[in-house]
C-alpha positions as a Python dict, from the first residue, in 0.01 Angstrom:
ca = {
    (1, 'M'): (0, 0, 0),
    (2, 'K'): (-99, 113, -313),
    (3, 'Y'): (-385, -106, -531),
    (4, 'Q'): (-381, -135, -928),
    (5, 'R'): (-621, 4, -1108),
    (6, 'G'): (-773, -75, -1473),
    (7, 'V'): (-899, -323, -1696),
    (8, 'A'): (-753, -639, -1703),
    (9, 'L'): (-758, -791, -2039),
    (10, 'S'): (-1004, -1074, -1985),
    (11, 'G'): (-1258, -791, -1843),
    (12, 'L'): (-1174, -614, -2168),
    (13, 'I'): (-1215, -889, -2418),
    (14, 'F'): (-1590, -995, -2251),
    (15, 'W'): (-1718, -660, -2313),
    (16, 'S'): (-1569, -615, -2648),
    (17, 'V'): (-1735, -915, -2761),
    (18, 'V'): (-2092, -803, -2577),
    (19, 'L'): (-2022, -468, -2720),
    (20, 'V'): (-1986, -634, -3106),
    (21, 'L'): (-2301, -848, -3072),
    (22, 'V'): (-2520, -572, -2945),
    (23, 'L'): (-2413, -382, -3239),
    (24, 'V'): (-2453, -667, -3498),
    (25, 'L'): (-2804, -698, -3325),
    (26, 'G'): (-2878, -311, -3382),
    (27, 'M'): (-2734, -326, -3747),
    (28, 'K'): (-2978, -604, -3832),
    (29, 'V'): (-3277, -460, -3678),
    (30, 'T'): (-3237, -95, -3751),
    (31, 'P'): (-3346, -141, -4136),
    (32, 'T'): (-3667, -324, -4086),
    (33, 'V'): (-3737, -39, -3765),
    (34, 'I'): (-3686, 210, -4063),
    (35, 'E'): (-3895, 66, -4257),
    (36, 'Y'): (-4187, 60, -4009),
    (37, 'V'): (-4172, 420, -3986),
    (38, 'K'): (-4179, 484, -4352),
    (39, 'I'): (-4479, 281, -4398),
    (40, 'L'): (-4686, 445, -4088),
    (41, 'K'): (-4552, 772, -4234),
    (42, 'D'): (-4647, 676, -4603),
    (43, 'S'): (-4995, 579, -4452),
    (44, 'K'): (-5061, 889, -4250),
    (45, 'A'): (-4977, 1127, -4570),
    (46, 'V'): (-5224, 890, -4758),
    (47, 'V'): (-5514, 929, -4531),
    (48, 'A'): (-5433, 1353, -4538),
    (49, 'K'): (-5431, 1332, -4898),
    (50, 'M'): (-5739, 1145, -4960),
    (51, 'G'): (-6094, 1268, -4926),
    (52, 'P'): (-6386, 1123, -4706),
    (53, 'D'): (-6508, 1006, -5061),
    (54, 'S'): (-6232, 789, -5186),
    (55, 'T'): (-6244, 443, -5263),
    (56, 'V'): (-6051, 192, -5105),
    (57, 'A'): (-5900, 99, -5440),
    (58, 'D'): (-5756, 492, -5453),
    (59, 'V'): (-5648, 491, -5110),
    (60, 'R'): (-5441, 152, -5207),
    (61, 'A'): (-5296, 300, -5551),
    (62, 'S'): (-5167, 586, -5382),
    (63, 'F'): (-4990, 411, -5081),
    (64, 'D'): (-4811, 212, -5369),
    (65, 'R'): (-4734, 510, -5533),
    (66, 'F'): (-4568, 654, -5188),
    (67, 'A'): (-4420, 317, -5125),
    (68, 'E'): (-4280, 359, -5484),
    (69, 'I'): (-4081, 657, -5377),
    (70, 'D'): (-3936, 542, -5052),
    (71, 'Y'): (-3831, 207, -5203),
    (72, 'L'): (-4047, -2, -4993),
    (73, 'D'): (-4178, -406, -5019),
    (74, 'F'): (-4476, -348, -4866),
    (75, 'K'): (-4764, -314, -5100),
    (76, 'G'): (-5112, -144, -5061),
    (77, 'N'): (-5324, -487, -5091),
    (78, 'Q'): (-5133, -572, -4762),
    (79, 'L'): (-5357, -253, -4576),
    (80, 'D'): (-5665, -303, -4405),
    (81, 'V'): (-5859, 28, -4500),
    (82, 'S'): (-6164, 119, -4343),
    (83, 'K'): (-6365, 481, -4237),
    (84, 'D'): (-6433, 555, -3893),
    (85, 'A'): (-6694, 872, -3851),
    (86, 'G'): (-6649, 942, -4182),
    (87, 'K'): (-6291, 941, -4199),
    (88, 'I'): (-6028, 698, -4350),
    (89, 'V'): (-5844, 470, -4146),
    (90, 'I'): (-5529, 260, -4243),
    (91, 'E'): (-5395, -81, -4026),
    (92, 'F'): (-5132, -301, -4125),
    (93, 'A'): (-4957, -556, -3942),
    (94, 'Y'): (-4692, -790, -4060),
    (95, 'E'): (-4390, -1030, -3922),
    (96, 'K'): (-4003, -953, -4009),
    (97, 'R'): (-3769, -1270, -3959),
    (98, 'I'): (-3404, -1149, -3888),
    (99, 'H'): (-3143, -1439, -3963),
    (100, 'L'): (-2887, -1380, -3671),
    (101, 'F'): (-2672, -1676, -3676),
    (102, 'W'): (-2662, -2071, -3760),
    (103, 'N'): (-3053, -2145, -3676),
    (104, 'V'): (-3121, -1855, -3462),
    (105, 'S'): (-3341, -1594, -3605),
    (106, 'L'): (-3544, -1291, -3470),
    (107, 'L'): (-3915, -1240, -3517),
    (108, 'I'): (-4069, -889, -3491),
    (109, 'E'): (-4429, -831, -3521),
    (110, 'Y'): (-4465, -483, -3660),
    (111, 'K'): (-4849, -329, -3609),
    (112, 'G'): (-4939, 42, -3725),
    (113, 'S'): (-5243, 250, -3773),
    (114, 'T'): (-5368, 627, -3872),
    (115, 'A'): (-5619, 646, -3598),
    (116, 'E'): (-5535, 842, -3272),
}
């Protein structure tokens, strides 16, 4: 006797719904991850550009110029700028709340640093 093989309609619908939910979540989270990567990239570019005698105001102003080019809402006054062994170190941390549906949201805490 040969057995039937294939996908049942109920299984197809279930996995389609799961796939759509995962894709929607990915589409909502991806822009925030891209923003984080841009902030980190711009921070590293500012550190590479600035000399050891640069002031905090210079570093923040330079970051603001990079952020303006990348269309970021993140501003230089949200950066923690310090020096470690004569090298400029930029650290930042922020939260991003992503509305999913009804009263359900996803909170992501981003944290980055140029110290390696």
